[in-house]
MIFI-870590 format. One record per residue: x, y, z of N, C-alpha, C in turn; residue number from 1; residue in one letter. Coordinates in steps of 0.2 Angstrom, whole numbers. Atoms other than C-alpha are relative to their C-alpha. Layout:
% residues N
    npx    npy    npz   capx   capy   capz    cpx    cpy    cpz  resi  resn
      X      Y      Z      X      Y      Z      X      Y      Z   NUM     A
...
% end
This chain:
% residues 114
    npx    npy    npz   capx   capy   capz    cpx    cpy    cpz  resi  resn
     -2     -1      6   -278   -102    156     -7     -9     -4     1     M
      3      6      3   -293   -114    146      3      0     -7     2     D
     -2      2      7   -293   -121    129     -1      4     -4     3     F
      0     -5      4   -300   -106    120      7      5     -2     4     T
     -6     -5     -3   -287    -95    126      8     -3     -5     5     T
     -7      2      3   -272   -107    119     -1      0     -7     6     L
     -1      0      9   -280   -107    101      1      7     -2     7     K
     -1     -8      3   -278    -87    100     10      0      0     8     L
     -8     -1      1   -257    -91    104      2     -2     -6     9     I
     -2      4      4   -250    -94     90      7     -3      2    10     K
     -8      3     -1   -233   -105     91      5      2     -4    11     T
     -5     -2      5   -217    -98     84      6     -6      3    12     A
     -6      4     -1   -202   -110     81      6      2     -4    13     S
     -5     -1      3   -185   -105     77      2     -6     -4    14     A
     -3      2      4   -179   -112     60      8     -1      0    15     Q
     -8      0      3   -161   -118     59      3      0     -5    16     G
      0      1      6   -159   -116     43      8      3      0    17     G
     -7     -4      2   -140   -109     36      1      5     -2    18     S
     -1     -6      0   -134    -94     39      8      3     -2    19     F
     -7     -4     -1   -118    -91     31      2      6     -7    20     A
     -2     -7      4   -109    -76     24      7     -2     -3    21     I
     -9      1      2    -94    -76     12      2      8      0    22     N
     -3     -6     -1    -85    -61     20      4      4     -6    23     V
     -5     -1      4    -70    -62      7     -2      4     -6    24     D
      5     -5      8    -83    -57    -10     -1      8      6    25     D
      2     -5     -1    -90    -44      2      7      8      1    26     Q
     -6     -6     -2    -72    -35      8      3      1     -7    27     V
     -3     -2      8    -65    -36    -11     -2      4     -2    28     K
      4     -5      4    -80    -27    -16     -1      6      3    29     S
      3     -5     -4    -81    -15     -3      7      5     -2    30     R
     -6     -1     -2    -62    -13     -2      3      3     -7    31     V
     -4     -1      5    -58    -13    -20      6     -5     -1    32     A
     -7      3      2    -45    -25    -18      1     -3     -6    33     I
      2      2      5    -49    -34    -34      0      4     -7    34     N
     -4     -6      6    -42    -18    -45      5     -4     -5    35     E
     -6      1      2    -31    -21    -57      5      6      1    36     D
     -5     -8     -2    -15     -9    -60     -2      6     -2    37     L
      1     -5      4    -21     -1    -74     -8      4      1    38     G
      6     -4      0    -38      5    -66      4      5      7    39     T
     -3     -4     -7    -25     11    -49      2      5     -3    40     F
     -3     -5      2    -15     20    -61     -4      7     -2    41     V
      6     -3      2    -30     27    -69     -2      5      5    42     S
      3     -5     -5    -37     35    -54      4      5      5    43     R
     -7     -6     -1    -20     41    -47      0      4     -4    44     S
     -1     -6      4    -17     50    -61     -5      5      0    45     F
      7     -6     -1    -33     59    -62     -3      2      7    46     S
      1     -5     -9    -34     64    -44      6      4     -1    47     A
     -4     -3      0    -16     69    -47     -3      9     -4    48     V
      0     -4      4    -22     79    -61     -3      7      1    49     I
      4     -5     -6    -38     87    -52      3      4      6    50     L
     -5     -3     -5    -24     92    -37      1      6     -5    51     V
     -5     -6      3    -13    101    -48     -4      4     -4    52     A
      4     -7      3    -26    111    -59     -5      3      5    53     G
      2     -3     -5    -34    114    -43      4      6      1    54     L
     -5     -3     -3    -19    122    -37      4      7     -5    55     A
     -1     -4      4    -14    130    -51     -5      7     -2    56     T
      7     -4      0    -30    139    -52     -2      5      6    57     F
     -1     -5     -7    -29    145    -34      4      4     -1    58     M
     -3     -4      1    -13    151    -39     -1      6     -4    59     Y
      1     -5      5    -19    162    -52     -4      6      3    60     L
      3     -5     -4    -32    169    -40      4      2      5    61     V
     -4     -3     -7    -21    173    -27      6      5     -4    62     Y
     -4     -4      6     -9    182    -45     -5      5      1    63     G
      3     -6      1    -25    191    -47     -2      5      5    64     G
      0     -3     -6    -28    196    -29      6      5      1    65     I
     -6     -6     -1    -11    203    -28     -1      6     -5    66     N
      0     -6      4    -12    213    -43     -5      4      2    67     W
      4     -6     -4    -27    221    -37      1      5      6    68     I
     -2     -5     -5    -20    226    -20      7      3      1    69     T
     -8     -4      3     -2    232    -30     -1      6      3    70     A
      0     -8     -1     -9    250    -27      4      3     -3    71     G
     -2     -7      6      0    258    -43      8     -4      2    72     G
     -8      5     -1     18    247    -34      3     -5     -7    73     D
     -1      4      6     27    243    -49      2     -7      2    74     K
     -3      4     -2     37    231    -39     -4     -7      1    75     G
      6      1     -2     21    223    -34     -4     -4     -7    76     K
      3     -1      6     13    224    -50      5     -5     -3    77     L
     -4      6      1     29    214    -57     -1     -6      2    78     E
      0      6     -2     27    201    -45     -7     -3      1    79     E
      7      2      3      8    199    -49      2     -3     -6    80     A
     -1      3      7     11    197    -66      4     -5     -1    81     R
     -1      6      2     24    185    -65     -4     -8      4    82     N
      3      6     -4     13    173    -53     -5     -2     -3    83     K
      4      2      4     -1    175    -65      2     -5     -7    84     I
     -4      3      5     10    169    -79      2     -7      0    85     T
      0      8     -3     15    154    -70     -3     -3      2    86     Q
      7      6     -1     -1    148    -66     -3     -1     -6    87     A
      1      0      7     -6    151    -85      5     -6     -2    88     I
     -5      5      3      9    140    -89     -1     -5      4    89     V
     -1      5     -4      6    129    -75     -7     -5     -2    90     G
     10      1      4    -14    127    -82      2     -5     -8    91     L
      0      3      8     -7    123   -100      4     -6      1    92     A
     -3      7     -3      5    111    -92     -4     -7      2    93     I
      2      5     -6     -8    101    -82     -6     -1     -7    94     V
      3      2      6    -20    101    -99      3     -3     -6    95     A
     -5      5      4     -4     95   -109      0     -8      4    96     S
     -2      8     -3     -2     80    -97     -6     -3     -3    97     A
      7      3      3    -22     78    -99     -2     -5     -6    98     W
      2      4      9    -21     76   -119      4     -3      0    99     A
     -4      5      4     -7     65   -119     -3     -8      5   100     V
      2      6     -2    -15     54   -106     -6     -4     -3   101     Y
      5      3      5    -30     53   -117      2     -2     -6   102     L
     -5      5      7    -18     49   -133      1     -5      1   103     L
     -3      6     -2    -11     36   -123     -5     -5     -2   104     V
      7      5      2    -29     29   -122     -2     -2     -4   105     D
      5      1      5    -35     32   -136      6     -6     -8   106     Y
     -4      1      4    -20     26   -149      3     -8      3   107     F
     -1      7      1    -16     11   -139     -6     -5      3   108     F
      8      4     -3    -33      5   -132      1     -3      5   109     G
     -4      5     -6    -26      0   -116     -8      4      6   110     I
      9      0     -6    -44      7   -106      3      4      7   111     G
     -1     -1     -9    -35     17    -93     -6      6      3   112     I
      4     -7     -1    -48     31    -93     -8     -5      4   113     T
      4      6     -1    -63     17    -90      0      0      8   114     K
% end
């Protein structure tokens, strides 16, 4: 190898800087450990309301399907009507619970819906 070939090769050196990662902050931000109790309660209640609303809606649909497939049988029609009534009452209860939840947030200003 001659001297002109050495000029074409660039040298690379590894720099020994510090590469510190604060793992605790990353874990807290990803896992949400640093959330307070109000946030936990708010998210939990919202999830419960969502599941309850979906369940009662599905029960309403199930009652409607039973109504359609009753085929004029008085007993099956009464059973389907009861399911539909129960589902509507369930939806009213879920809506009322959500309204109370929002009223508590509004009047007490505790910010549970944030």
